[in-house]
All heavy atoms as an XYZ file, in Angstrom:
923
protein
N       0.858     -1.174      0.007
C       0.002     -0.017      0.000
C       0.889      1.235     -0.003
O       1.856      1.311      0.758
C      -0.925      0.026      1.228
C      -1.779      1.257      1.245
C      -1.792     -1.232      1.272
N       0.573      2.168     -0.874
C       1.400      3.385     -1.006
C       0.557      4.608     -0.688
O      -0.653      4.635     -0.991
C       1.916      3.481     -2.442
C       2.864      2.370     -2.798
C       2.400      1.169     -3.267
C       4.229      2.532     -2.589
C       3.277      0.125     -3.554
C       5.098      1.513     -2.909
C       4.613      0.306     -3.385
O       5.490     -0.699     -3.642
N       1.178      5.612     -0.115
C       0.512      6.884      0.128
C       0.924      7.841     -0.981
O       2.093      8.008     -1.264
C       0.946      7.481      1.469
C       0.275      8.815      1.788
C       0.737      9.357      3.096
C       0.102     10.664      3.429
N       0.524     11.742      2.534
N      -0.095      8.424     -1.628
C       0.165      9.341     -2.733
C      -0.233     10.763     -2.416
O      -1.230     10.969     -1.728
C      -0.664      8.902     -3.960
C      -0.204      7.588     -4.582
C      -0.922      6.427     -4.373
C       0.949      7.538     -5.389
C      -0.508      5.228     -4.926
C       1.358      6.353     -5.924
C       0.624      5.186     -5.705
O       1.030      4.031     -6.268
N       0.554     11.729     -2.897
C       0.139     13.126     -2.802
C      -1.055     13.346     -3.705
O      -1.932     14.126     -3.420
C       1.291     14.029     -3.210
C       2.437     13.999     -2.215
O       2.172     13.768     -1.000
O       3.570     14.186     -2.619
N      -1.076     12.614     -4.826
C      -2.256     12.685     -5.747
C      -2.320     11.371     -6.524
O      -1.343     10.690     -6.713
C      -2.146     13.862     -6.696
O      -1.098     13.716     -7.604
N      -3.525     11.053     -6.904
C      -3.825      9.827     -7.608
C      -4.896     10.151     -8.642
O      -5.789     10.946     -8.377
C      -4.349      8.770     -6.615
C      -4.551      7.360     -7.056
C      -3.184      6.648     -7.200
C      -5.399      6.606     -6.074
N      -4.850      9.563     -9.796
C      -5.829      9.825    -10.875
C      -6.798      8.614    -10.943
O      -6.366      7.474    -11.070
C      -5.154     10.052    -12.216
C      -6.207     10.306    -13.301
C      -4.177     11.205    -12.124
N      -8.097      8.875    -10.857
C      -9.085      7.816    -10.941
C      -9.272      7.368    -12.396
O      -9.040      8.149    -13.322
C     -10.439      8.271    -10.357
O     -10.971      9.301    -11.182
C     -10.329      8.712     -8.918
N      -9.617      6.130    -12.576
C      -9.697      5.552    -13.918
C     -10.859      6.065    -14.710
O     -10.696      6.627    -15.798
C      -9.723      4.021    -13.803
C      -9.343      3.370    -15.107
O      -8.464      3.857    -15.797
N      -9.977      2.254    -15.410
N     -12.062      5.927    -14.228
C     -13.231      6.258    -15.011
C     -13.448      7.785    -15.116
O     -13.687      8.304    -16.197
C     -14.504      5.641    -14.422
C     -15.715      5.886    -15.251
C     -16.908      5.110    -14.795
C     -18.084      5.400    -15.699
N     -19.280      4.733    -15.225
N     -13.337      8.470    -13.983
C     -13.591      9.909    -13.990
C     -12.405     10.740    -14.492
O     -12.559     11.903    -14.813
C     -13.942     10.422    -12.568
C     -15.208      9.820    -12.019
C     -15.010      8.451    -11.351
O     -13.878      7.931    -11.354
O     -15.984      7.891    -10.852
N     -11.205     10.098    -14.530
C      -9.968     10.791    -14.874
C      -9.787     12.045    -14.005
O      -9.395     13.103    -14.432
C      -9.934     11.165    -16.355
C      -8.532     11.515    -16.811
O      -7.551     11.008    -16.304
N      -8.414     12.429    -17.739
N     -10.083     11.839    -12.718
C     -10.073     12.909    -11.724
C      -8.841     12.787    -10.819
O      -8.548     11.664    -10.342
C     -11.326     12.879    -10.885
C     -11.439     13.915     -9.816
C     -12.727     13.772     -8.998
C     -12.782     14.796     -7.925
N     -13.985     14.701     -7.125
N      -8.098     13.852    -10.638
C      -6.955     13.824     -9.737
C      -7.494     14.089     -8.325
O      -8.178     15.062     -8.070
C      -5.921     14.903    -10.126
O      -5.504     14.631    -11.462
C      -4.730     14.867     -9.189
N      -7.114     13.158     -7.423
C      -7.518     13.278     -5.991
C      -6.285     13.340     -5.147
O      -5.215     12.868     -5.533
C      -8.423     12.100     -5.592
C      -9.753     12.132     -6.361
C      -7.725     10.784     -5.793
N      -6.439     13.879     -3.960
C      -5.313     13.978     -2.991
C      -5.669     13.129     -1.777
O      -6.790     12.615     -1.685
C      -5.043     15.441     -2.578
O      -6.248     15.977     -2.000
C      -4.627     16.258     -3.761
N      -4.711     12.997     -0.905
C      -4.897     12.190      0.353
C      -5.366     10.775     -0.013
O      -6.435     10.338      0.456
C      -5.855     12.884      1.287
C      -5.368     14.235      1.761
C      -6.267     14.792      2.829
N      -6.281     13.817      3.925
C      -7.003     13.971      5.025
N      -7.782     15.031      5.180
N      -6.962     13.076      5.994
N      -4.578     10.092     -0.812
C      -4.973      8.766     -1.282
C      -3.995      7.702     -0.904
O      -2.771      7.921     -0.886
C      -5.129      8.807     -2.791
N      -4.515      6.539     -0.586
C      -3.733      5.330     -0.437
C      -3.961      4.501     -1.679
O      -5.074      4.394     -2.138
C      -4.156      4.517      0.783
C      -3.989      5.224      2.143
C      -4.644      4.386      3.239
C      -2.535      5.468      2.456
N      -2.907      3.932     -2.223
C      -3.036      3.117     -3.397
C      -2.678      1.675     -3.130
O      -1.561      1.380     -2.715
N      -3.620      0.754     -3.349
C      -3.347     -0.670     -3.260
C      -2.913     -1.101     -4.652
O      -3.646     -0.992     -5.588
C      -4.620     -1.426     -2.867
C      -5.066     -1.182     -1.419
C      -5.796     -0.039     -1.108
C      -4.715     -2.061     -0.431
C      -6.175      0.189      0.204
C      -5.119     -1.852      0.881
C      -5.871     -0.718      1.192
N      -1.647     -1.518     -4.778
C      -1.061     -1.874     -6.079
C      -1.775     -3.098     -6.722
O      -2.748     -3.588     -6.171
C       0.419     -2.175     -5.890
C       1.217     -0.946     -5.567
C       1.289     -0.011     -6.748
C       2.305      1.063     -6.545
N       2.447      1.918     -7.687
N      -1.261     -3.555     -7.846
C      -1.936     -4.589     -8.614
C      -1.982     -5.934     -7.899
O      -2.840     -6.755     -8.201
C      -1.275     -4.763     -9.981
O       0.075     -5.089     -9.825
N      -1.121     -6.178     -6.951
C      -1.118     -7.451     -6.222
C      -2.000     -7.285     -4.984
O      -2.318     -6.181     -4.556
C       0.296     -7.874     -5.859
C       1.185     -6.711     -5.469
C       1.212     -6.205     -4.160
C       1.994     -6.104     -6.435
C       2.007     -5.126     -3.831
C       2.816     -5.026     -6.083
C       2.813     -4.546     -4.772
O       3.591     -3.472     -4.463
N      -2.363     -8.439     -4.369
C      -3.094     -8.403     -3.096
C      -2.263     -7.663     -2.076
O      -1.055     -7.734     -2.100
C      -3.367     -9.816     -2.593
C      -4.421    -10.545     -3.425
O      -5.146     -9.927     -4.193
O      -4.460    -11.792     -3.283
N      -2.908     -6.951     -1.192
C      -2.217     -6.250     -0.136
C      -3.130     -5.882      0.989
O      -4.331     -6.076      0.908
N      -2.546     -5.292      2.037
C      -3.381     -4.893      3.163
C      -2.692     -3.752      3.916
O      -1.495     -3.520      3.768
C      -3.667     -6.065      4.131
C      -2.461     -6.503      4.906
C      -2.174     -5.979      6.162
C      -1.591     -7.481      4.418
C      -1.068     -6.400      6.875
C      -0.486     -7.891      5.124
C      -0.230     -7.338      6.372
O       0.859     -7.747      7.084
N      -3.470     -3.080      4.712
C      -2.960     -2.074      5.632
C      -3.717     -2.275      6.941
O      -4.912     -2.618      6.948
C      -3.141     -0.643      5.071
C      -2.401      0.341      5.936
C      -4.605     -0.272      4.886
C      -2.219      1.723      5.256
N      -3.005     -2.136      8.039
C      -3.585     -2.351      9.368
C      -3.393     -1.124     10.217
O      -2.331     -0.489     10.204
C      -2.878     -3.539     10.006
C      -3.789     -4.530     10.556
C      -3.053     -5.797     11.016
O      -1.998     -5.732     11.676
O      -3.574     -6.888     10.698
N      -4.409     -0.808     10.998
C      -4.385      0.345     11.911
C      -4.762     -0.149     13.325
O      -5.636     -0.993     13.473
C      -5.371      1.409     11.498
C      -5.098      2.062     10.199
C      -5.737      1.598      9.018
C      -4.180      3.088     10.092
C      -5.469      2.212      7.805
C      -3.921      3.714      8.891
C      -4.589      3.252      7.752
O      -4.289      3.838      6.556
N      -4.147      0.465     14.317
C      -4.566      0.244     15.675
C      -5.508      1.376     16.037
O      -5.095      2.488     16.276
C      -3.362      0.208     16.655
C      -3.841      0.021     18.101
C      -2.373     -0.876     16.267
N      -6.795      1.066     16.016
C      -7.818      2.071     16.282
C      -8.051      2.209     17.798
O      -8.625      3.236     18.250
C      -9.111      1.734     15.598
N      -7.672      1.218     18.551
C      -7.759      1.270     20.024
C      -9.149      1.427     20.528
O      -9.336      1.960     21.635
N     -10.145      0.935     19.792
C     -11.556      0.989     20.214
C     -12.020      2.408     20.487
O     -13.001      2.652     21.177
C     -11.790      0.123     21.454
C     -11.418     -1.325     21.238
C     -11.655     -2.150     22.481
C     -11.189     -3.582     22.226
N     -11.436     -4.434     23.404
N     -11.338      3.411     19.898
C     -11.672      4.817     20.122
C     -12.635      5.407     19.075
O     -13.096      6.497     19.252
C     -10.391      5.662     20.160
C      -9.451      5.368     21.288
C      -8.312      6.335     21.318
C      -7.167      5.830     20.484
N      -5.951      6.585     20.527
N     -12.830      4.694     18.002
C     -13.583      5.265     16.873
C     -14.842      4.427     16.602
O     -14.895      3.216     16.964
C     -12.730      5.324     15.607
C     -11.495      6.139     15.827
C     -10.272      5.550     16.152
C     -11.547      7.519     15.717
C      -9.132      6.289     16.347
C     -10.391      8.286     15.956
C      -9.185      7.659     16.242
O      -8.076      8.418     16.448
N     -15.807      4.998     15.937
C     -17.030      4.260     15.606
C     -17.180      4.009     14.115
O     -17.919      3.135     13.710
C     -18.281      5.008     16.144
O     -18.350      6.317     15.521
C     -18.277      5.129     17.641
N     -16.478      4.817     13.280
C     -16.652      4.698     11.858
C     -15.329      4.806     11.083
O     -14.433      5.541     11.494
C     -17.592      5.777     11.309
C     -18.959      5.639     11.803
C     -19.868      6.695     11.249
C     -21.221      6.353     11.769
N     -22.168      7.320     11.907
N     -15.261      4.044      9.994
C     -14.197      4.216      8.990
C     -14.922      4.701      7.744
O     -15.852      4.068      7.283
C     -13.501      2.865      8.686
C     -12.636      2.860      7.425
C     -11.444      3.788      7.528
C     -12.156      1.445      7.114
N     -14.477      5.863      7.239
C     -15.083      6.442      6.037
C     -14.019      6.650      4.991
O     -12.859      6.962      5.356
C     -15.742      7.774      6.357
C     -16.949      7.696      7.256
C     -17.549      9.063      7.428
C     -18.801      9.027      8.269
N     -19.407     10.376      8.404
N     -14.373      6.479      3.711
C     -13.437      6.717      2.631
C     -14.184      6.687      1.307
O     -15.363      6.301      1.261
C     -12.332      5.647      2.588
N     -13.527      7.111      0.258
C     -14.030      7.020     -1.104
C     -13.133      6.004     -1.797
O     -11.892      6.022     -1.588
C     -13.993      8.352     -1.830
O     -14.825      9.279     -1.111
C     -14.493      8.238     -3.263
N     -13.706      5.105     -2.576
C     -12.973      4.060     -3.267
C     -13.086      4.277     -4.768
O     -14.197      4.606     -5.277
C     -13.581      2.660     -2.893
C     -12.854      1.523     -3.652
C     -13.496      2.416     -1.409
N     -11.974      4.070     -5.485
C     -11.995      4.209     -6.959
C     -10.875      3.435     -7.560
O      -9.767      3.369     -7.011
C     -11.882      5.678     -7.368
N     -11.090      2.814     -8.745
C      -9.970      2.233     -9.459
C      -9.054      3.353     -9.917
O      -9.540      4.409    -10.345
C     -10.605      1.501    -10.640
C     -11.971      2.094    -10.800
C     -12.366      2.659     -9.463
N      -7.749      3.139     -9.785
C      -6.800      4.188    -10.186
C      -6.366      3.976    -11.627
O      -6.424      2.856    -12.153
C      -5.566      4.134     -9.262
N      -5.950      5.054    -12.256
C      -5.561      4.998    -13.646
C      -4.219      4.319    -13.754
O      -3.189      4.911    -13.476
C      -5.527      6.402    -14.245
C      -5.423      6.415    -15.738
C      -5.645      7.804    -16.236
C      -6.314      7.840    -17.567
N      -7.724      7.668    -17.578
N      -4.212      3.088    -14.139
C      -2.961      2.330    -14.323
C      -3.104      1.406    -15.499
O      -3.332      1.851    -16.592
C      -2.639      1.531    -13.035
C      -2.352      2.389    -11.810
C      -0.986      3.004    -11.910
N      -0.673      3.687    -10.650
C      -0.468      4.995    -10.562
N      -0.474      5.735    -11.624
N      -0.207      5.554     -9.412
N      -3.076      0.097    -15.266
C      -3.079     -0.898    -16.334
C      -4.276     -1.846    -16.266
O      -4.128     -3.021    -16.538
C      -1.773     -1.697    -16.314
C      -0.579     -0.825    -16.545
O      -0.559     -0.047    -17.468
N       0.399     -0.924    -15.659
N      -5.425     -1.328    -15.898
C      -6.599     -2.169    -15.801
C      -6.960     -2.742    -17.186
O      -6.814     -2.096    -18.187
C      -7.811     -1.359    -15.315
C      -7.819     -1.066    -13.854
C      -7.192     -0.053    -13.232
C      -8.513     -1.809    -12.856
N      -7.457     -0.079    -11.895
C      -8.272     -1.144    -11.633
C      -9.328     -2.920    -12.869
C      -8.805     -1.596    -10.434
C      -9.842     -3.373    -11.671
C      -9.564     -2.695    -10.480
N      -7.435     -3.971    -17.169
C      -8.052     -4.551    -18.389
C      -9.450     -5.021    -18.011
O      -9.801     -5.119    -16.840
C      -7.198     -5.683    -18.990
C      -6.966     -6.804    -17.975
C      -5.869     -5.166    -19.510
C      -6.250     -8.021    -18.550
N     -10.239     -5.275    -19.020
C     -11.678     -5.498    -18.816
C     -11.994     -6.644    -17.849
O     -12.942     -6.532    -17.064
C     -12.363     -5.764    -20.146
C     -13.865     -5.659    -20.062
C     -14.518     -5.656    -21.432
O     -13.871     -5.271    -22.401
O     -15.709     -6.024    -21.466
N     -11.212     -7.707    -17.812
C     -11.540     -8.837    -16.968
C     -11.125     -8.647    -15.495
O     -11.513     -9.406    -14.659
C     -10.935    -10.110    -17.501
C      -9.443    -10.266    -17.251
C      -8.925    -11.617    -17.766
N      -7.654    -12.042    -17.294
C      -6.514    -11.395    -17.392
N      -6.451    -10.256    -17.951
N      -5.391    -11.906    -16.921
N     -10.304     -7.633    -15.192
C      -9.844     -7.411    -13.820
C     -10.994     -7.135    -12.901
O     -11.930     -6.378    -13.238
C      -8.882     -6.240    -13.779
C      -7.524     -6.544    -14.436
O      -7.258     -7.697    -14.741
O      -6.788     -5.578    -14.662
N     -10.916     -7.738    -11.666
C     -11.978     -7.545    -10.682
C     -11.343     -7.675     -9.302
O     -10.681     -8.661     -8.997
C     -13.089     -8.570    -10.905
C     -14.219     -8.484     -9.890
C     -15.417     -9.325    -10.301
N     -15.068    -10.684    -10.591
C     -15.484    -11.726     -9.882
N     -16.282    -11.585     -8.844
N     -15.120    -12.979    -10.214
N     -11.614     -6.711     -8.452
C     -11.071     -6.712     -7.054
C     -12.163     -6.309     -6.095
O     -13.191     -5.755     -6.484
C      -9.843     -5.790     -6.929
C      -8.770     -6.152     -7.900
C     -10.238     -4.343     -7.063
N     -11.892     -6.579     -4.801
C     -12.749     -6.088     -3.695
C     -11.825     -5.588     -2.587
O     -10.659     -6.026     -2.489
C     -13.724     -7.169     -3.175
C     -14.733     -7.582     -4.225
C     -12.978     -8.352     -2.583
N     -12.381     -4.729     -1.758
C     -11.708     -4.382     -0.511
C     -12.520     -4.986      0.612
O     -13.755     -4.894      0.603
C     -11.633     -2.853     -0.356
C     -10.737     -2.108     -1.339
C     -10.789     -0.612     -1.042
C      -9.310     -2.629     -1.338
N     -11.822     -5.547      1.557
C     -12.457     -6.220      2.691
C     -11.987     -5.508      3.963
O     -10.791     -5.303      4.150
C     -12.017     -7.696      2.712
C     -12.493     -8.476      3.907
C     -11.793     -9.825      3.993
O     -10.595     -9.922      3.823
N     -12.566    -10.851      4.274
N     -12.933     -5.122      4.839
C     -12.613     -4.445      6.094
C     -12.849     -5.420      7.218
O     -13.901     -6.026      7.366
C     -13.523     -3.223      6.313
C     -13.644     -2.326      5.059
C     -13.043     -2.423      7.514
C     -12.376     -1.725      4.535
N     -11.761     -5.599      8.032
C     -11.835     -6.527      9.197
C     -11.627     -5.742     10.463
O     -10.835     -4.777     10.495
C     -10.732     -7.586      9.094
C     -10.673     -8.456      7.861
C      -9.439     -9.361      7.896
C     -11.931     -9.312      7.737
N     -12.335     -6.129     11.510
C     -12.153     -5.587     12.854
C     -11.726     -6.719     13.757
O     -12.533     -7.681     13.934
N     -10.500     -6.715     14.265
C      -9.980     -7.798     15.138
C     -10.216     -9.186     14.485
O     -10.559    -10.130     15.156
C     -10.646     -7.746     16.533
C     -10.351     -6.454     17.270
O      -9.259     -5.875     17.025
O     -11.167     -6.051     18.088
N     -10.033     -9.251     13.180
C     -10.134    -10.500     12.446
C     -11.524    -10.867     11.974
O     -11.698    -11.855     11.264
N     -12.532    -10.092     12.386
C     -13.919    -10.353     11.960
C     -14.280     -9.493     10.763
O     -13.994     -8.295     10.781
C     -14.898    -10.000     13.122
O     -14.572    -10.816     14.253
C     -16.352    -10.260     12.709
N     -14.827    -10.099      9.752
C     -15.207     -9.349      8.559
C     -16.360     -8.397      8.863
O     -17.432     -8.836      9.344
C     -15.616    -10.283      7.415
C     -15.917     -9.567      6.111
C     -16.226    -10.500      4.987
O     -15.296    -10.985      4.328
O     -17.427    -10.798      4.805
N     -16.143     -7.117      8.617
C     -17.155     -6.100      8.860
C     -17.821     -5.616      7.604
O     -18.984     -5.225      7.631
C     -16.505     -4.874      9.576
C     -15.718     -5.148     10.866
C     -15.109     -3.873     11.390
C     -16.664     -5.800     11.902
N     -17.096     -5.641      6.494
C     -17.615     -5.087      5.236
C     -16.783     -5.572      4.077
O     -15.573     -5.702      4.211
C     -17.589     -3.557      5.280
C     -18.019     -2.873      4.033
C     -19.395     -2.739      3.701
C     -17.097     -2.348      3.147
C     -19.770     -2.107      2.549
C     -17.502     -1.679      1.991
C     -18.838     -1.568      1.703
O     -19.230     -0.943      0.546
N     -17.414     -5.816      2.937
C     -16.734     -6.098      1.680
C     -17.379     -5.201      0.612
O     -18.602     -5.147      0.494
C     -16.864     -7.564      1.261
C     -16.218     -7.810     -0.110
C     -16.232     -8.476      2.298
N     -16.516     -4.515     -0.155
C     -17.073     -3.646     -1.202
C     -17.728     -4.472     -2.276
O     -17.424     -5.666     -2.406
C     -15.932     -2.798     -1.864
O     -15.041     -3.707     -2.543
C     -15.203     -1.918     -0.872
N     -18.579     -3.826     -3.070
C     -19.036     -4.496     -4.286
C     -17.791     -4.716     -5.156
O     -16.721     -4.120     -4.968
C     -19.976     -3.481     -4.910
C     -20.299     -2.501     -3.854
C     -19.153     -2.504     -2.884
N     -17.934     -5.573     -6.181
C     -16.830     -5.805     -7.100
C     -16.396     -4.510     -7.754
O     -17.222     -3.676     -8.142
C     -17.263     -6.777     -8.190
C     -17.433     -8.220     -7.694
O     -16.994     -8.483     -6.542
O     -17.995     -9.034     -8.421
N     -15.095     -4.296     -7.886
C     -14.512     -3.136     -8.472
C     -13.867     -3.539     -9.776
O     -13.025     -4.436     -9.819
C     -13.458     -2.484     -7.525
C     -14.112     -2.116     -6.190
C     -12.820     -1.278     -8.202
C     -13.096     -1.801     -5.085
N     -14.298     -2.903    -10.880
C     -13.770     -3.131    -12.232
C     -13.072     -1.852    -12.687
O     -13.199     -0.793    -12.055
C     -14.874     -3.505    -13.195
C     -15.596     -4.764    -12.852
C     -16.743     -4.755    -12.030
C     -15.166     -5.992    -13.360
C     -17.413     -5.932    -11.728
C     -15.822     -7.174    -13.053
C     -16.958     -7.134    -12.253
O     -17.613     -8.309    -11.959
N     -12.464     -1.902    -13.868
C     -11.763     -0.725    -14.418
C     -12.714      0.431    -14.640
O     -12.293      1.592    -14.576
C     -11.068     -1.108    -15.744
C     -12.038     -1.271    -16.896
C     -12.224     -0.262    -17.816
C     -12.770     -2.445    -17.050
C     -13.110     -0.412    -18.881
C     -13.668     -2.582    -18.092
C     -13.803     -1.574    -19.016
O     -14.685     -1.725    -20.042
N     -13.993      0.155    -14.860
C     -14.960      1.216    -15.171
C     -15.943      1.501    -14.028
O     -16.970      2.108    -14.198
C     -15.734      0.893    -16.460
C     -16.566     -0.369    -16.322
O     -16.398     -1.137    -15.350
N     -17.399     -0.634    -17.293
N     -15.586      1.086    -12.796
C     -16.417      1.344    -11.646
C     -16.373      2.822    -11.277
O     -15.281      3.420    -11.243
C     -15.957      0.481    -10.463
O     -16.108     -0.893    -10.804
C     -16.752      0.808     -9.185
N     -17.544      3.386    -11.011
C     -17.597      4.777    -10.525
C     -16.989      4.830     -9.105
O     -17.066      3.862     -8.349
C     -19.066      5.232    -10.416
C     -19.732      5.419    -11.769
O     -19.033      5.817    -12.739
O     -20.959      5.189    -11.832
N     -16.481      6.002     -8.763
C     -16.052      6.257     -7.386
C     -17.231      6.034     -6.477
O     -18.359      6.378     -6.830
C     -15.562      7.692     -7.233
C     -14.306      8.007     -8.027
S     -13.901      9.778     -7.990
C     -13.474     10.009     -6.300
N     -17.004      5.486     -5.285
C     -18.102      5.322     -4.333
C     -17.598      5.470     -2.915
O     -16.402      5.230     -2.621
C     -18.854      3.982     -4.513
C     -17.975      2.755     -4.304
C     -17.940      2.142     -3.081
C     -17.237      2.195     -5.342
C     -17.175      0.982     -2.862
C     -16.456      1.088     -5.134
C     -16.427      0.460     -3.882
N     -18.470      5.887     -2.016
C     -18.139      6.092     -0.638
C     -18.447      4.859      0.171
O     -19.412      4.125     -0.113
C     -18.922      7.265     -0.051
C     -18.533      8.617     -0.698
O     -17.367      8.761     -1.067
O     -19.421      9.493     -0.849
N     -17.606      4.652      1.209
C     -17.911      3.572      2.166
C     -17.955      4.192      3.572
O     -17.300      5.200      3.857
C     -16.857      2.451      2.127
C     -15.483      2.908      2.509
C     -16.883      1.733      0.759
C     -14.464      1.772      2.690
N     -18.795      3.598      4.379
C     -18.864      3.945      5.806
C     -19.064      2.646      6.571
O     -20.085      1.989      6.387
C     -20.034      4.917      6.073
C     -20.118      5.356      7.492
C     -21.211      6.414      7.734
O     -21.293      7.354      6.941
O     -21.965      6.215      8.705
N     -18.086      2.293      7.380
C     -18.087      0.997      8.057
C     -18.107      1.217      9.577
O     -17.329      2.005     10.092
C     -16.828      0.156      7.662
C     -16.869     -1.186      8.363
C     -16.736      0.013      6.168
N     -19.026      0.530     10.222
C     -19.103      0.607     11.692
C     -17.976     -0.198     12.311
O     -17.881     -1.404     12.098
C     -20.466      0.041     12.161
C     -20.640      0.148     13.687
O     -19.720      0.614     14.378
O     -21.733     -0.218     14.164
N     -17.061      0.505     12.990
C     -15.899     -0.178     13.614
C     -15.955     -0.038     15.142
O     -14.955     -0.244     15.823
C     -14.597      0.402     13.057
C     -14.473      1.915     13.334
C     -14.418      0.078     11.564
C     -13.060      2.469     13.142
N     -17.143      0.238     15.672
C     -17.320      0.397     17.100
C     -16.819     -0.809     17.888
O     -17.180     -1.954     17.572
C     -18.800      0.580     17.455
O     -19.330      1.693     16.780
N     -15.971     -0.569     18.894
C     -15.497     -1.666     19.764
C     -14.363     -2.463     19.238
O     -13.946     -3.447     19.890
N     -13.812     -2.112     18.070
C     -12.701     -2.904     17.519
C     -11.371     -2.198     17.732
O     -11.265     -0.998     17.618
C     -12.918     -3.183     16.014
C     -14.090     -4.107     15.779
C     -15.335     -3.608     15.430
C     -13.943     -5.474     15.957
C     -16.417     -4.449     15.247
C     -15.015     -6.333     15.755
C     -16.232     -5.820     15.407
O     -17.298     -6.666     15.230
N     -10.354     -3.019     18.002
C      -9.016     -2.523     18.279
C      -8.183     -2.418     17.000
O      -7.647     -1.356     16.666
C      -8.341     -3.424     19.303
C      -6.962     -2.919     19.752
O      -6.802     -1.678     19.862
O      -6.081     -3.737     19.976
N      -8.069     -3.506     16.242
C      -7.247     -3.555     15.040
C      -8.163     -3.563     13.828
O      -9.032     -4.434     13.681
C      -6.387     -4.849     15.013
C      -5.545     -4.977     16.294
C      -5.510     -4.870     13.773
C      -4.525     -3.896     16.477
N      -7.983     -2.571     12.947
C      -8.739     -2.488     11.713
C      -7.778     -2.821     10.553
O      -6.750     -2.229     10.458
C      -9.319     -1.074     11.488
C     -10.194     -0.660     12.712
C     -10.110     -1.009     10.175
C     -11.358     -1.590     13.013
N      -8.215     -3.766      9.777
C      -7.379     -4.213      8.621
C      -8.179     -4.037      7.349
O      -9.360     -4.441      7.295
C      -6.979     -5.664      8.774
C      -6.093     -6.180      7.645
C      -5.607     -7.573      7.947
N      -4.971     -8.149      6.805
C      -3.886     -8.911      6.860
N      -3.349     -9.225      8.037
N      -3.359     -9.449      5.764
N      -7.573     -3.480      6.319
C      -8.183     -3.293      5.010
C      -7.415     -4.166      4.044
O      -6.191     -3.941      3.811
C      -8.140     -1.842      4.569
C      -8.790     -0.928      5.605
C      -8.880     -1.672      3.190
C      -8.586      0.539      5.404
N      -8.046     -5.181      3.505
C      -7.448     -6.124      2.535
C      -7.877     -5.758      1.136
O      -9.060     -5.482      0.892
C      -7.919     -7.573      2.784
C      -7.351     -8.140      4.049
O      -6.246     -7.841      4.451
N      -8.151     -8.991      4.705
N      -6.951     -5.772      0.199
C      -7.310     -5.705     -1.233
C      -7.221     -7.140     -1.729
O      -6.182     -7.799     -1.567
C      -6.384     -4.830     -2.005
C      -6.743     -4.810     -3.494
C      -5.601     -4.413     -4.377
C      -6.014     -4.517     -5.818
N      -4.960     -5.109     -6.594
N      -8.294     -7.635     -2.305
C      -8.326     -9.021     -2.795
C      -8.573     -8.997     -4.275
O      -9.575     -8.438     -4.752
C      -9.433     -9.816     -2.066
C      -9.474    -11.236     -2.588
C      -9.277     -9.777     -0.542
N      -7.648     -9.586     -5.032
C      -7.857     -9.730     -6.481
C      -8.727    -10.947     -6.730
O      -8.303    -12.069     -6.512
C      -6.489     -9.903     -7.190
C      -5.675     -8.666     -7.177
O      -6.183     -7.564     -7.173
N      -4.355     -8.827     -7.227
N      -9.944    -10.702     -7.168
C     -10.879    -11.800     -7.452
C     -10.479    -12.443     -8.774
O     -10.473    -13.622     -8.916
C     -12.357    -11.273     -7.494
C     -13.285    -12.386     -7.846
C     -12.706    -10.643     -6.150
N     -10.218    -11.583     -9.754
C      -9.756    -12.068    -11.068
C      -8.685    -11.100    -11.550
O      -9.027    -10.117    -12.202
C     -10.913    -12.153    -12.055
C     -10.482    -12.738    -13.393
O      -9.511    -13.515    -13.429
N     -11.175    -12.396    -14.428
N      -7.471    -11.366    -11.178
C      -6.373    -10.433    -11.440
C      -6.699     -9.091    -10.816
O      -7.265     -9.056     -9.744
C      -6.157    -10.327    -12.949
O      -4.884     -9.747    -13.242
N      -6.346     -7.978    -11.410
C      -6.708     -6.712    -10.820
C      -5.579     -5.710    -10.938
O      -4.454     -6.059    -11.243
N      -5.887     -4.467    -10.694
C      -4.898     -3.427    -10.749
C      -5.128     -2.521     -9.557
O      -5.829     -2.859     -8.590
C      -4.896     -2.690    -12.054
C      -3.584     -2.026    -12.362
O      -2.565     -2.417    -11.795
O      -3.551     -1.051    -13.135
N      -4.575     -1.310     -9.617
C      -4.541     -0.431     -8.459
C      -5.918      0.156     -8.091
O      -6.683      0.591     -8.945
C      -3.551      0.703     -8.712
C      -3.271      1.475     -7.454
C      -2.053      2.355     -7.585
O      -1.490      2.432     -8.677
O      -1.680      2.985     -6.579
N      -6.207      0.137     -6.792
C      -7.409      0.744     -6.220
C      -7.008      1.831     -5.260
O      -6.117      1.650     -4.434
C      -8.247     -0.337     -5.516
C      -9.420      0.296     -4.792
C      -8.723     -1.395     -6.451
N      -7.655      2.980     -5.365
C      -7.374      4.084     -4.479
C      -8.386      4.144     -3.345
O      -9.578      3.915     -3.557
N      -7.871      4.398     -2.151
C      -8.705      4.621     -0.950
C      -8.480      6.087     -0.626
O      -7.378      6.481     -0.185
C      -8.263      3.693      0.149
C      -9.194      3.562      1.356
C     -10.567      2.985      0.880
C      -8.608      2.647      2.376
N      -9.439      6.941     -0.910
C      -9.298      8.368     -0.896
C      -9.899      8.955      0.363
O     -11.022      8.621      0.753
C      -9.976      8.956     -2.150
C      -9.382      8.332     -3.403
C      -9.840     10.482     -2.179
C     -10.289      8.294     -4.574
N      -9.112      9.846      1.020
C      -9.570     10.571      2.227
C     -10.059      9.560      3.264
O     -11.102      9.795      3.918
C     -10.628     11.603      1.868
C     -10.831     12.610      2.990
O      -9.934     12.790      3.820
N     -11.989     13.184      3.024
N      -9.351      8.481      3.483
C      -9.696      7.481      4.488
C      -9.512      8.122      5.881
O      -8.503      8.739      6.150
C      -8.874      6.249      4.322
N     -10.514      7.878      6.761
C     -10.425      8.485      8.094
C     -11.272      7.696      9.102
O     -12.264      7.062      8.724
C     -10.879      9.929      8.059
C     -12.320     10.084      7.666
C     -12.583     11.369      6.899
N     -13.950     11.509      6.505
C     -14.469     11.055      5.359
N     -13.704     10.414      4.493
N     -15.748     11.244      5.041
N     -10.842      7.781     10.347
C     -11.645      7.256     11.450
C     -12.389      8.382     12.106
O     -11.858      9.481     12.261
C     -10.715      6.618     12.503
C     -10.035      5.398     12.027
C      -8.669      5.336     11.916
C     -10.754      4.239     11.710
C      -8.001      4.195     11.510
C     -10.099      3.104     11.284
C      -8.693      3.080     11.186
N     -13.599      8.137     12.451
C     -14.413      9.133     13.171
C     -14.994      8.497     14.407
O     -15.153      7.314     14.530
C     -15.543      9.658     12.279
C     -15.020     10.440     11.088
C     -16.113     11.027     10.224
O     -17.325     10.717     10.461
O     -15.795     11.768      9.310
């Protein structure tokens, strides 16, 4: 997972800031939320890279190893969409990028705990 000053979305061709980029391979990022937050919010978008039509990925949100949320399938032409996940009472929050059928870079934009 990479932190970008800016990232370009695939479908909208929009430059966004405050983005994390999950590269073409499976990956994850983990945070110690310390049970202090109730929500994880972010915008998700395929990033402008080397997507091909058959590529399909999902992001999976885990709280202390329990699955809390899985995004709809993300393709090269998926519109940007917002997520809001209830993380109340969880200490460790993990975001997994899972390549369902190959896949390329996915941006997690303005991700934050509230």
